[in-house]
N, C-alpha and C positions, 0 to 999 in steps of 0.2 A: 304102309299107308298108300300103296299103289292104287287101290280102289277108292280111297277116300281122299279127295282133293280139296275139300272145303271144310272150313272150321268156323263155328260160331262161338263167340265168347260173350257171356251175359254179365253186365255190370248193373246191379239192381238199385243203385242209389239215385235219389232225386232230391232237389231242394224244395220241390212242391209236388204234391200228388194231383194229377189232372182228374177232372170229374168223370171222364169217359174211360180211363185206362184200367185194364184188367191184367196187365203184365205183372210179373214178379218185381215188386219195387218196395223200397224202404226209404224213410227219411235219412239223408246223409248224416253219418256220425264218423268223425275222423278215426277214432280208435277201432270201431267196428269195421270200417272200410279197410284199414290196414290189415286186420286179422283176416278179412275176406280175401284180400289179394294173395296173402300167403297160402291160404287154403286152395285158392284157384290155381296157383302155380303148382302146388302139390298134386292136384287132380290132373292137370295137363301132363306133368312129368311122369305120373304113374301110367297114363294111358298112351303116351307117345314117347318113346325112348330117343335119346340122343339130341343133337342140335342141328340146325339148318335143314330141317325136314322140308322136302319139296311139297308145296301146296299150290293150288290154282287160285283160290279165293280165301280171304280172311275177313271176318265181319265182327266188329265190336258193337254190341247193341245194349239196350237197357229198357227201363231206367234211363239214366243220363250219364254215359261214360265220363263226360267232361265235368261232372259234379265232383269227381276226385280232385284233390288238391294237386299242385304242381309236382310235389315229390312223389305222390302215389301214382300219378299218371306217367311220370318218367320211369318209375319202377316197372310198371306194367308194359309200357312200350318197349323198353330196353330188353325185358325178358322175352317178349314176342319176337323182337329183331334177332335175338340169339337162337331162339327155339325153331324158327322157320326161315326158309330161304326166301326172303322178301324181295330180293333182286329179281327173282324169276316168278314172283307171285303176280298174276295178271290183274288182280283187283284187291285192294286193301281198304275197307270201308270202316268209318267210325260214325256213330250217331252224335249229332251236336244240336243243341238248342240255341236260339238267338239270345245273345246277351250273356251266355255262360262261358264264353271263350274269349281270352284276351291274347295279346301278342305273344306272351310267353308260352301259352298252351298251343297256339297255332304253330309256333316255331318247333315245339316238341313233336307235333304231329308230322310236320314236313320233314324234320331231321330223322325221324324214325320210320320213314317209308310209307306213311299213310297216303294213298293215292285218290281216295274218293270220300266225299262228305255226304252223309245223309242228314238233311237239314230239317228239323222239326218245326216248321212255321205254323201249320194248321189253318190259319185264317188271317187275312190282312185287314183286321178290324179290331180296334182296341176294346170296344164294348163286348164283342163276342169272345175275344180272348179272355177277358175277365170272367165272362159267364161260364166258360168251359174249364176254368181253373188254371189257365196259363199265367205265368208271372211276367213274361216278356211283353213288349208292346211293339207296334209296327216300326217305330224308329230303330229299335234294336235289330230288326231284320236287315234294314239297310246298312247299319253299321257293321254287322257281322258279315254280310256279303262283301262289303268293301275290304274287310280284314282277310277273307279268303282270297280275294283277288290280289291283295298285297303280298300274300305268301304263295302266289302262283298255283292255287288249287283251281283246276279247270273242270274236273269231273265232280259236279255238285248235283245232288238230287234234292228237290224241295218237296216236303210232305204238305199236302193240302186236304182239308176235310170239307164236306158239304152236308146239307140236311141237318145243320146244327139247330139247337133250340132257338126259336124266334128269328131264324135266318130266312130272309126273303130271297126270291130268285134274283132280284136286282142287286141285293147285297152280295150274293155269291158271285154274280158276274163281275162286280166291281173288284172283289177280292181276287178273283181269277185273273182279271186284266192286269192288276198290280203285280201279281206273282209272275205273270208272263213277261212283264217289262224287264225282268232280270235276264231274260234270254238264256236261261240255264239249259243244260243238255238233257236233264231228266226230271220228271215230275211224277211223284207217287200220290195217288188221290184215293180218298176213302169216304164213302157215305157213313155217317154216324151209326154205329151199332151199339145197342144197349146191352151191356154185359153185366152179369151178376157181380156182386161185391164192389160196385162202383157207386159214386155219388148220384150219377144220373139214373142208375137202376132204382135206387131208393126213391128218388123223385118221381120216376115213372110209376112205381107201385102206388104212390099216393096221388097219382093223376096230376102232378105238378110240373110235368115236363111238356112244354109246348113245342112240338116238332112241326116242321113243314108237312104238308099233305103229301101223299104218295105221288100224286100228279106233279107237284112242284119238285119233288126229288128226281123224278124221271126227267123233267125239263132241265134241271141243273146238270144232270149227267149228259144230256144231249148237247147242252151249251158247252160243257167241258170238252167233249169229243170234237165238236166243230171248231172250237177255238184253238185246240191243240193242233188239229189238222191244218188250219190256216197258217200256223206258225212253222209248219214243217216238222212238228214233233209227233212222231207216229206212235199210235197205240200198239203195244206188242203183248199186252196181258190185260185182263179185265180192268185192273186198277193202275196200270203203269204205262207211261208215255216217255219216249226218248227220241233224241236225234239219232240218226244212223250211227251205229258203233258205240253208243253210250248206254245200251241196255244193261241192266244189272246182271253181271255174270254170276254173282253169288245167288241171287234169287232165282236165276234160271236153273241153278243146281236143284233147288227145291221143286220148281215147276217141271223140271225134267225127270223128277223122281230119282235123283242121284243121291249118293251117300254123302254124309257129312257128320263131323263131330259136333257135339254141343257141350260146352263147358260152362259151369257156373250154376247158381241157385235157380232151380226151375227150368234149366235149359233142356232142350230136346235134341237127341242125336238119332241118326238113321244109319245103321251099320248093316253090312250084309246079313240078311235074315232076321234082323231085329230092330226094334225101336226102343230107345232108352229115354226115360224121363228122370231128371234129377230131383232131389229133395228141394222143396220150396222155402220152408222156414229158415231164416238165416242162421240161427244158432245151431240147428240140426245139420244144415249143410256144412258149416265151418267145422263142426266137431268131426263129422264123418270124413270130410275131405282131408283134414289134417291127420286123421287116424290111419286111413288106408288108401286115400286117393280115389275112392269109389263111392261118392255120395249119391247112390242110385235109389230112387223111390220105386221105380217100376221098370222092368225089362220084359218086353213082349215080342214073341215070335210073329213074323208076318206070314199069314196064311196066303195061299194062292188066290183065294177069293178077294181078300183085302188088297193084294197087289194089283189085281185086275181093276178093281174099283178105283184105286188111287191113280193108276195109269190113265184112266179115262177122265177123272175129275181134273187132274193136273194138266193133261193134254188140252182139254177144252178151255181152260183158263187162258191159254195163249192164243194170239190171233192166228198163228199158223195152224192151229188146231191139232187134233189127234191124228197121228199118222197110222193109217190102217196097216201098211207094210211093217212098220216098226212094232206094232201090236202083235201081228202075226209072228214075226221073228222072235219076239220076247216070250210069247205064251203058247205058240204052236196052235193058235185058234184064230179064226176069222172074227173080227168084231162085228161084221155084218151078219154072220150066222148066229153069233151068241146073243146079239141084241137087235134082231131083225124087227120085231114088233115095236120096240121103243124108238128105234131110228125112224120108222115109218110114221109113228104117232107124232113125234117131235118135229119131223119135217112138215107134216100137214099143219101143225100149229105154228109154223114159221119161227121155230125156236132154234133149229139147227139146219145146216145144209151141207151137202157133200160136194167136194170139188177135187177132181183128180184123186189123189191118194188120201185126202184128209176129210175129217168131219169137223165142222166149225160151228160156233155159236153165231146166230144172226144178231143184229142190233137188239131185237126184242129178247133174244136168248141171254144176252149179257145182262140185261136188267133183271131177268128171272133165272139167273144161273143156278141158284139152289134148287129150284123146281126141276130144272133139267137134270142136275146131278142125281136127284132122288130117283129119277126114272132108271138110272143105271145101277141102282143098288140090287145086288143079286139075291134071289130067294133061295131057300134050301133046295127047292125043286130043280134049280139051275146047276147044282153042284155036280150032277152027273156029267155035265159038259166039261167041267174044269178039273 
């Protein structure tokens, strides 16, 4: 495990399916959840031998991990406490939704070494919460934050969405201001994306989804950045803001193109030379994981071309940008030489800029990041370079 220091664990159960969510998720069922946990344990034990394995970050996501009942959550957390060396784990995160955690579960998390909470609030507006399919209400957010503080959780990240159906700029600013009143150390923010196989996608196809204009979405993003900056909460990635020292170490593994295990239905892992995607359907995952501990849907080798593209995309997502020296050391190629025309074009368009050793997105580039990334897709004619 020396090269792989991060572990992601997927718990796919929810008590309600949100209208925008395209993650692997299923309505909670006690019997099925118990079967799933035993399959998950078998998958982890098959791929990682022994106990108290050293890791840098551990992340339990979903779904809603705390949709598990007390007994199931205790089983999972105690297994992980034995499987990994949590005393020396730098960051142990679990995703939590407002109102789905009580004192018993909060104590379980604290007693079993969880050090960071990823808090799925999304919007501080009861009407909009209902419209996007969330079951909690604003009062639940306040109660749950109080509960976290009662159990001395200080590293809390709050998820916030914008550009929601019918959301005005004024509504977003009010929601943001309320969220910032908590004075939390980390905020993850996302503009609504319409994903296939979601309620919103079906509404969008029927022209029934009334979203803010592109200009309003841009204005919301500008308000977001300005408000965070005034609070001393610094942007360190396109969608993420943190007080110094509270940047997500686990997510920085992803953005740094580092290796990580992914366990659970539909989970993705990145190991030396290959990416692994697990089976998504729950019965198929449980059956295969229980049978041989390898519920793999797809295993793909990483080509040099793909590795170069990913290094650029992930590097540009971070505010510190893509390091030209690190790129040269990793690939034996100069990014300036390989992408000379693209860099010149995007610089002229004020989408990127160069500073010392780095290439970074401008404010306009952050709003049009996908357009920037497309420019760095390698053509077959470029393969002679790499």
